[in-house]
C-alpha positions, 0 to 999 in steps of 0.5 A: 871161591866167591869173587867180587870187584869191590869188598868193603870191611865195615858197615858204618858211614864210611863203609856204607857210602863206599858200598853205595858209590861202588855199586852205583858205578857198576861194580859187583860190591859186597860189604861185611859188617859183624854187627851188634844188637841195639834196642834202637834198631830191629836188626843187627847194625854197626856200633852206632854210638856217637854224640851225633851233632851235625854242623851246617857245612858238614852236610856239604862235606858229606856231599848230600843235599840236606833235603834228602835226609829223612825227617826221622833222622833229625832230632833237633834243629840248632841255632847256636853253640855255647862254649862255657869257660870257668869264668866266661861264656862264648856264643857262636850263631854261625860257623862262618863257613858257607853252607846250604843248610839254613840253620846252624846245624842239627842233632840226629839219631845216629842209628837211623842215619846209619840205617838210611845209608844202608838202604841207599847202598842196598838200593844201588845194588850192593850186597850188605852182609850184616852179621858176617865179620872179616877175620883176616885179609891177605893180598897177592901183589903178583896176581895176574891182572893186578893185586888181589885180596883174599878175605877170610870171614868169621864163618870160615868162608873166603872171598876174593876181591880186586879192590878193598875198602877198609872202613872198620872204624877207629878200632881198626880190627882188620886195617892194622894187620892188612896194612902191615903187609906193606910196611918195613920189617919191624914196623907197624901202622899202629905206630902211627895210629896207636890202636887197639887202644884209643886215646880218648873215651867218650861217655854219655847219658840220656837224661829227661829234663824238665820242660822249662829247663830243656827250653833253655837249650833246645836249639843249642849245643853246650860245651864246658871247656876248662872244667876238667883236666886233659887235652881235649877234655870237655863235657857237653849237653846235646838236645835230643827228641822230646825233652831228652838230652844227651849229657856226655863228655870226652876225656883222655884214657889212662890219665893220672891225677898226679899228672894234672897241674893245678888240680884245684883250678878245675871245677869238676875236680874235688879236693878229696879226689884220689884219682880222675873221676869216672865219666858218670861222676863227672856228669853228676858233678856237672849237673849239680853245678849247673842245675842242683840249686833248683832241681834234684838231679836224680829225681828231676833230671833222671836217666832214661833207661830205655835209651842208649846201649846200657840202661840209658848210657853209652861209652865209646872210644875215639882214636883222635889222631892225624890221618894216613894215606892208603896203599893204593898201589895194592888196590886198597883204600882206607876210609873214615875212622880207620884212616885216622880222620876221627877227632875228639873235637868234633865227636868222631867225624861222621861227615868226613867218614861219609865223604872219604867212603864215597870217594873210595867206593867210586874210585875203586869201581872205576879202576881209578883208585890210584888217585884216592889219596889226592882226591880225599885231601882235596875234599876234606883237607881243610877240615882236617887242618882246622882240627889238627891246628886247633889241637896243637894250639890248645894242647896245654890249655888250663882253665885261665887260658880258656877264659882268655880265649873266649873273651878274645873271641867275644871281642873279635865278634864285636869288632870284625865283620861276620865271616870265618868265626869258627876259624877264629874260635879254633884259633883262640889264643891269649890275645887278639893280636897273636891268636890269628897269627898263631893259628895261621902259622899252624895251618901253614905248617900243614900245607900240601898235605903235611898233616898226613902221618904215613904217606903212600911212598912209605909203603912197600909193594 
C-alpha cells in the first residue's frame, strides 16, 4: 500500500493551499480531486463555480501579497459597492478595514485562480492527482506511532496517510462520513452542517451589456436587497471582462410562496405567481425592471452562451452555516467550505478557504496539528463573527427594514469619521442609536469562539 505523510481530499482553494504549504514544509503530500470538465480550462479541475468577487482585506486574510496574483486572474478592479433597496440606495467606497490592496476589491476568474493555486502546490512538490476521487476514509486510532488513515480511491487503490486534510467543499462528500467515526452513537456531523442538501442555491448568467450601460457599473458590485423573499436572498451584478457581467442571485432552497409574509411588498414577485420563481425568471424580472425601459433585454443584453457551465449559466449550492472544529486528536483537519466557513453573504468564502487550507497544511506537515483549531480561529475568527452576527440581525428583514437600514447607514457615513464602515453596514438596524448596540451585542455573544457549532471536545477518540 502506498504511504504518504499528508493526504488531502479536494482540490479547491482550501485543498490546493493545504497541499502547497504541506509540501513546502517537507511533507510527502498527495492531493485527490475527482475533477470536472469545464470549457474554461484545458484539463479537469475542481468545480470552480462562484460569483468571484474579492474585497481588499480578503486578500490579506488569504495571506497573499496582491502583487503576486497573476494579471489574467483579475477581471475588473472595483472602487465601490452599491446596495439597492426597494426605495433607497447605499454606496460604500471603502470596506473600512485596513488592507494593502489599493482598490475596493476586484472581480476574478475563478478557474484561473484555482489553476494558479494548483501550480503553486505542484511547484512546491505536492502530488496533485486530478481525476482521482476518494470513496471513503477509515481511521485507525490505535495504530503504532499514532492515528493513521486509509483512503480508498475511486479506482479501488488504497493510500495510507499519517495526516488528512478534508477540503471537499460544502457538499462534504467524504467529510461527513469521515468525521462520524468520532461522534457519539446515533449522532452525525450532518446534524450541525446539514448537507448533503445545501440551504442556499446560487444561480448566475453571463450577459453581454451595451458598452454605455456597462460603463455605469464597470467598477461596482451591485446588490439588490429586499427585492425577493428569503433569508439572505438577493440578486447581484458583477462586472466581468470586456462588457460581460455576471447577473446572479442567492436564495434559500425549498422555500414556498405560502410561507412568505407580505409577498406583494417584493418587487420581483408578481400577483400571478403560484410559487417562488426560478433563478432565471428572477434574473429576467430584475433586468426588465432596471433596464427594460431603454433596452430589449434578450436582444441588447443577451446571454453569452460560450461562458459558464451550461450555455452561459451556472448553478451551485452554498451551505451557509457556522463552522465546526476538527478532530485534531485523530490527525484530521477540516478546511474551507467542508468545515462550514461558507456564507451566502460573501458568495461562498474563497478567502477563508485559502487561509484555513494554508494553516492546515503547514501544521500537518510539522506535526503540530493539535493547535489547528486555535490557529484558524485567530486567523479568520473576526470575519466569521461579522457574518454570523449580521445573519442573525437581518434574518427576518422585510423590504421596509432594508430601506430603513440603508437610510441609517447613509446618515452614519455623513456624520462619522471614516473607519469600520463595513461593520456599520453589517450592523444595519432600524435606528442609528440601536443598530450598533445590537450588532455589538451579537458579536459579544460569539466571543471566545462561541460561533463554533461542534467543538473538539465533543469528538470521541
